[in-house]
Each structure stands twice: as C-alpha cells, then as structure tokens.
C-alpha positions in Angstrom: 70.0 -38.5 -79.9 67.9 -38.4 -76.8 65.8 -35.2 -76.4 66.5 -33.1 -73.2 63.3 -32.1 -71.6 63.3 -28.6 -70.1 61.8 -28.1 -66.7 59.0 -25.6 -66.6 59.6 -22.9 -64.0 56.4 -21.9 -62.2 55.9 -19.1 -59.8 54.3 -20.2 -56.5 50.7 -19.2 -56.1 51.4 -17.4 -52.8 53.7 -14.9 -54.4 51.2 -14.2 -57.2 48.5 -13.6 -54.5 50.9 -11.3 -52.6 51.6 -9.3 -55.7 48.0 -9.0 -56.6 47.1 -7.9 -53.1 49.8 -5.2 -53.2 48.5 -4.0 -56.6 45.0 -3.8 -55.3 46.1 -2.0 -52.2 48.0 0.6 -54.2 45.1 1.0 -56.6 42.7 1.6 -53.7 45.2 3.9 -52.0 45.5 5.9 -55.2 41.8 5.9 -55.7 41.2 7.2 -52.2 44.0 9.7 -51.9 43.8 11.0 -55.5 40.1 11.3 -55.6 39.3 8.2 -57.7 36.1 7.7 -55.8 34.0 6.6 -58.7 33.9 3.0 -59.9 34.4 -0.2 -58.1 38.0 0.6 -57.1 36.9 3.8 -55.4 34.1 2.0 -53.7 36.4 -0.8 -52.5 38.9 1.9 -51.3 36.3 3.6 -49.3 35.4 0.4 -47.5 39.1 -0.1 -46.5 40.5 3.3 -45.9 37.6 5.1 -44.3 37.6 2.7 -41.3 41.4 3.0 -41.3 41.1 6.8 -41.1 38.6 6.6 -38.4 40.9 4.3 -36.5 43.8 6.6 -36.9 41.7 9.5 -35.8 40.6 7.6 -32.7 44.1 6.6 -31.9 45.3 10.2 -32.5 42.6 11.6 -30.2 43.5 9.0 -27.5 47.2 9.9 -27.7 46.3 13.6 -27.6 44.1 13.0 -24.5 46.8 11.0 -22.8 49.4 13.7 -23.6 47.1 16.3 -22.0 46.4 14.1 -19.0 50.2 13.6 -18.6 50.8 17.3 -18.8 48.0 17.9 -16.3 49.4 15.2 -14.0 52.8 16.9 -14.1 51.2 20.2 -13.2 49.3 18.6 -10.4 52.4 16.9 -9.1 54.3 20.2 -9.2 51.5 22.0 -7.4 51.4 19.2 -4.9 55.1 19.6 -4.2 54.6 23.4 -3.8 51.8 22.7 -1.4 53.9 20.3 0.6 56.6 23.0 0.8 54.1 25.5 2.0 52.7 23.0 4.6 56.3 22.4 5.9 56.9 26.2 6.1 53.6 26.7 7.9 54.4 23.9 10.3 57.7 25.4 11.1 56.1 28.8 11.7 53.4 27.2 13.9 56.1 25.4 16.0 58.0 28.6 16.3 54.8 30.4 17.5 54.2 27.6 19.9 57.7 27.9 21.3 57.3 31.7 21.5 54.0 31.2 23.3 55.5 28.7 25.7 58.4 31.1 26.4 55.9 33.9 26.9 53.8 31.9 29.3 56.9 30.6 31.1 58.2 34.2 31.6 54.8 35.3 32.8 54.8 32.6 35.4 58.3 33.7 36.5 57.1 37.3 36.7 54.1 36.1 38.9 56.5 34.0 40.9 58.9 37.0 41.3 56.0 39.1 42.5 54.7 36.4 44.9 58.1 36.1 46.6 59.0 39.8 46.5 60.7 39.6 49.9 63.6 37.8 48.4 66.3 39.0 46.0 66.4 37.0 42.7 68.1 36.7 39.4 66.8 34.9 36.3 68.5 32.1 34.5 68.0 29.7 31.7 68.5 25.9 31.7 71.4 24.9 29.4 71.7 21.1 30.2 70.4 18.2 32.2 71.2 14.6 33.2 69.9 11.8 31.1 66.3 10.7 31.7 62.8 12.2 31.5 63.0 14.4 34.6 64.9 17.5 35.4 66.3 16.0 38.6 69.7 17.7 38.1 70.3 20.4 35.6 72.6 23.3 34.6 71.8 26.9 34.4 73.6 29.7 32.5 74.4 31.9 35.6 77.4 31.3 37.9 79.8 33.0 40.3 80.3 36.0 38.0 76.6 36.7 38.3 76.6 36.3 42.1 75.3 32.7 42.2 76.6 30.6 45.1 76.1 27.1 46.5 73.1 26.7 48.7 70.9 29.3 46.9 67.3 28.2 46.3 65.9 27.9 42.8 62.2 28.4 41.9 60.2 28.1 38.7 56.7 27.7 37.5 54.7 28.0 40.8 57.2 27.1 43.4 60.4 25.4 44.6 62.5 23.6 42.0 65.7 22.8 44.0 69.0 24.1 45.3 72.4 25.1 43.9 75.0 22.4 44.6 77.9 23.4 42.3 79.0 26.7 40.8 81.4 27.7 38.0 82.2 31.1 36.7 79.3 31.1 34.2 77.2 28.1 35.2 75.6 26.4 38.2 74.3 23.0 38.9 70.9 22.5 40.4 69.7 19.5 42.4 65.9 19.4 42.2 63.6 18.4 45.0 62.6 15.2 43.1 66.1 13.8 43.0 66.7 10.7 45.1 69.3 12.5 47.2 67.1 15.5 47.9 65.6 16.2 51.4 63.6 19.3 52.4 62.1 20.3 55.7 58.5 21.1 54.8 55.5 22.5 56.6 51.8 22.0 56.0 50.6 25.5 55.5 47.1 25.1 57.1 48.4 23.5 60.4 52.1 24.5 60.6 52.9 20.9 61.1 56.4 20.0 59.9 57.5 17.0 57.8 60.5 15.7 55.8 60.1 15.7 52.0 62.2 13.2 50.1 62.9 13.1 46.4 61.9 9.9 44.7 62.3 9.3 41.0 60.5 6.0 41.2 57.3 7.5 42.4 57.8 10.3 39.9 57.9 7.7 37.2 54.9 5.9 38.5 52.7 8.7 39.7 54.5 12.0 39.3 54.7 12.4 43.1 57.4 12.6 45.8 57.2 11.3 49.4 56.9 12.9 52.8 57.4 11.4 56.3 57.6 12.3 60.0 54.5 14.4 59.9 53.3 14.9 63.5 49.7 15.6 62.9 48.5 15.1 66.5 45.2 16.7 66.0 44.4 14.9 62.7 43.7 18.1 60.8 46.0 17.6 57.8 44.0 16.5 54.7 44.5 15.6 51.1 44.9 18.8 49.1 46.7 20.8 51.7 49.6 23.0 50.6 53.1 22.1 51.7 55.8 24.8 51.8 59.4 25.0 53.0 59.6 25.2 56.7 61.0 28.0 58.9 63.2 25.4 60.6 65.0 24.5 57.4 68.8 25.2 57.3 69.0 25.2 53.5 65.7 26.6 52.2 64.2 29.9 52.8 60.8 29.9 54.4 57.4 29.7 52.6 58.4 28.4 49.1 55.5 26.3 47.8 56.5 22.7 47.2 53.2 21.0 46.3 50.0 19.5 47.6 49.3 16.4 49.7 47.9 13.6 47.6 47.9 10.7 50.1 48.3 10.3 53.8 49.0 7.1 55.8 49.4 6.6 59.5 52.7 5.0 60.4 53.0 1.8 62.4 54.1 3.8 65.5 50.7 5.6 65.4 52.6 8.8 66.2 53.6 10.1 62.7 52.2 10.1 59.2 53.7 9.7 55.8 52.4 9.9 52.2 52.8 11.5 48.8 53.0 15.1 47.5 52.3 16.3 44.0 54.9 19.0 43.2 53.7 22.2 41.7 56.7 22.4 39.3 56.5 20.6 36.0 59.8 18.7 36.3 59.5 17.4 32.7 59.8 20.9 31.3 62.1 23.3 33.0 63.4 26.1 30.8 63.7 29.3 32.9 64.3 29.7 36.6 64.8 32.3 39.3 67.7 32.0 41.7 67.0 33.4 45.2 70.3 35.1 46.1 69.4 35.3 49.8 71.0 32.3 51.6 69.3 30.8 54.6 71.2 31.9 57.7 69.4 30.0 60.5 71.5 27.7 62.6 68.8 25.5 63.9 69.4 21.8 63.5 67.1 19.8 61.3 66.7 16.4 59.8 67.7 17.7 56.4 70.8 16.2 54.7 
C-alpha cells in the first residue's frame, strides 16, 4: 500500500509576531500599572507608557484649554450681544432726544415768530402730509374750518413766510408754499421799498435752494445782494411785512428798466413740521400782478 503523507500545518509568522507583541504589551501594561517596575519588563514598560502618559496629559490639557476658551468665547459673544442691545437702546434714546430737541427748537422759533408778528392773530398747526418730492412745496396741516382756518390765510414758520392756505376741510387745510411753481407773491425790498414779483421755482430750489424775482424797479440802483425782501403792502393775498428771504443775485433786464434775480428763502422748505396760521385775511382791493 502506498503511504499517505500528512501535510504539516504551520502558523504564519505574522500571526506569531502579532501574538508575541500583544503579550509583551500586556506584560508591560501590567508591569506599569501594577507596580512591576523592577526588572527588564518594568524598564521597557516605562519607556513605552511614560511617553504615552505624557502625551495623554498634554492632549487632556489641550482639550481642557480649548473647552475653557470655547466657554469664554460663548461668554464674550453673549456679552457682545448684550452690548449691541444696549447700543441700539442708546441710539434710540439719542434719536428721541434729537427729535425732542428739534421740536423744542422749532417751537422756540415759532414763539419768536409769534412775538415778531404780534400785530397779527395766529393759531398753531402741525404738518400731517406733503406731496412727493424733497420739498414742502404743498403740504397739509392738522387745522381746518372747525379751528377757524379759511382759504387765503397766510402761513409762517421758521423765520418767515411759508405760503398760503388754498384748500380747507373740517379738520385739515392745504398749504401752497412760496417755492411752488404756481406761487406768486408781491414782494418789497425792505431797505428801499422797491416792489418786485417773487415766483416759486422748484428747479432753482433743486439747483441752488433759491427762488426767482422779477420786475424790480430799482431806479436809483440802491438794491444790493443781502437785502431783505418782505411781503409788499400792495399785495392782495399776503399781509404786509412778512419776511420772505434775502437777495442772492441781481441782473439788469434787457429793457434796462427792471431787474431780476434770485432770493434765498428764510424758511427751510426741506423740514417743515410746525407752522403758524395768520387768521387775519388781507382786505386790500388794490390790483397787483399776483396770480
């Protein structure tokens, strides 16, 4: 009979190495953790596990530092949000104070204006609306016929003439200001008593914040830049002596008889909030060039 040869089963060297490595690791771990510090196993364990412990300690400290930094960052972010809220609140308070200050200054100007034109009866009113655009060329006030307001009454604010009432309801009135393109006022140069016609002009207001005047008969050539212009005594719509503005430019017309130019109004027509309505209507019947 033929003999059957058995195959020898061998364990691969890599597995043997892996088992021995594990055994050595366990021995060194036991030596280090259980106090087997003497002998070669303890010495080998110290070379392996002490650096590992140092590494773990370093990593732990780093994680602790980062955790602290993260907590600190959260606190800083929370504090930052609180500061932002405080800044917003303070900004709102400052804006409110500015509005109150503006209102106070505005009312002081009205009081001074009321005193300056004490010969006229007046009632106060607030602006409640305006047409589109930058200028208060036409606007609404919160007083109407129930308050004694009527068409044709003059409106003043700031330092002088703002406009005239053109429409009245029970509790509102519409004002056409002197800068409106349809506005026309008989004016007078205060220093010379020379009369002129003042026209509203939104284009020159946009360009230079001025309105135009014409038909100035300055025969003696005394009118100069900077002279005050007020409403004329010959006006059929405006009471006498209301300050309109100051002459900014003067030009001689081609007929060499009259002059024209520009006037800077005294009223800030970008910001009109409170006004005084002069309840005395102009009663003169003299004809003028006003429309």
